[in-house]
C-alpha positions in Angstrom: 9.6 3.2 4.1 7.5 1.4 5.0 3.4 2.2 5.6 0.9 0.6 6.8 -2.9 0.0 6.4 -4.5 3.1 6.6 -2.0 5.8 6.1 -2.2 8.6 3.1 1.3 8.2 1.7 0.3 9.8 -1.8 -0.1 8.4 -5.1 1.6 5.5 -7.0 2.6 2.6 -7.0 3.1 0.6 -3.7 4.0 -3.4 -2.9 3.4 -5.5 0.0 5.9 -6.7 2.1 4.9 -10.1 2.3 3.6 -11.2 -0.9 4.6 -8.4 -3.3 1.2 -7.7 -4.9 0.8 -4.3 -6.3 -1.6 -1.4 -5.5 -1.7 2.2 -7.1 -3.0 4.9 -5.3 -4.5 7.6 -7.7 -4.6 10.7 -5.3 -2.9 11.7 -2.5 -6.2 11.6 -0.2 -6.4 7.8 -0.9 -5.4 5.5 1.9 -3.3 2.0 2.2 -5.9 -0.9 2.4 -5.0 -4.6 3.9 -3.4 -6.4 1.1 -6.5 -7.8 -1.4 -4.2 -11.2 -1.5 -2.8 -11.6 2.0 -4.4 -9.3 4.2 -1.3 -8.1 5.8 -0.8 -4.7 6.5 2.4 -3.2 5.9 3.4 -1.6 2.1 6.6 0.3 0.6 7.0 2.5 -2.3 7.8 1.2 -5.6 
């Protein structure tokens, strides 16, 4: 499933669908940001 910047998909690890940069959301209230590396906006849960 693909998530977008601004979504609150829940805590866990996510990777950018464009450059594979990884982030971790610590809480269920965390919002997905734009990718810090390539600035794209689509993420998938790892």
